[in-house]
Each structure stands twice: as structure tokens, then as C-alpha cells.
C-alpha positions, 0 to 999 in steps of 0.5 A: 914248684915255681915261685909267684904261681897261683896255688890252692891249698886246704888245711887247718888255719893256725897262728904261729909266733903271731903269723897265720899259717896253714897246716896241711893234712900231710904235716906240711905248713905254709906261712900266709900273707893275709888280711887281719880279718881272716884271723876269725877263721883260726882253728878251722879248716879252710881253702886258700887261693893265692900266689906262692911268694917264696919257698913257704909263703903264700899271698892269700887272695881268697880264704874260704871255710870248709 
């Protein structure tokens, strides 16, 4: 998958070592660059719309609870 491309993902929002991560149903995981206000959704399933920045990093543009 090319870098710096739009991406949409759904999964469980968690915190790992102080950083927001999205755990996908298939077991994959993405690190998220997101606003601190989005931490209120930790532990919930969410949809992420954003831009892939690096191999496993997404810059979040929108996060919606499912």
C-alpha cells in the first residue's frame, strides 16, 4: 500500500505505551496520530478516516464510534 494515501479502517481503539492504536479484527494494528480528545473513545469500536503516513501509522482526520 502506498504511503500518504487516504485510508479508512474499523477496529477497537486502544492505548499501547501511551499511544493510541487501532486493533483490527484480523489482529493487525495501526498506530494513530490523533487529537488527545479522541482518547474518550478508548475501548470502543471506531471507524478511522485518515492518511497513511508510514508503514503502520495513520494521521487521523476523523474518528467515529460504531
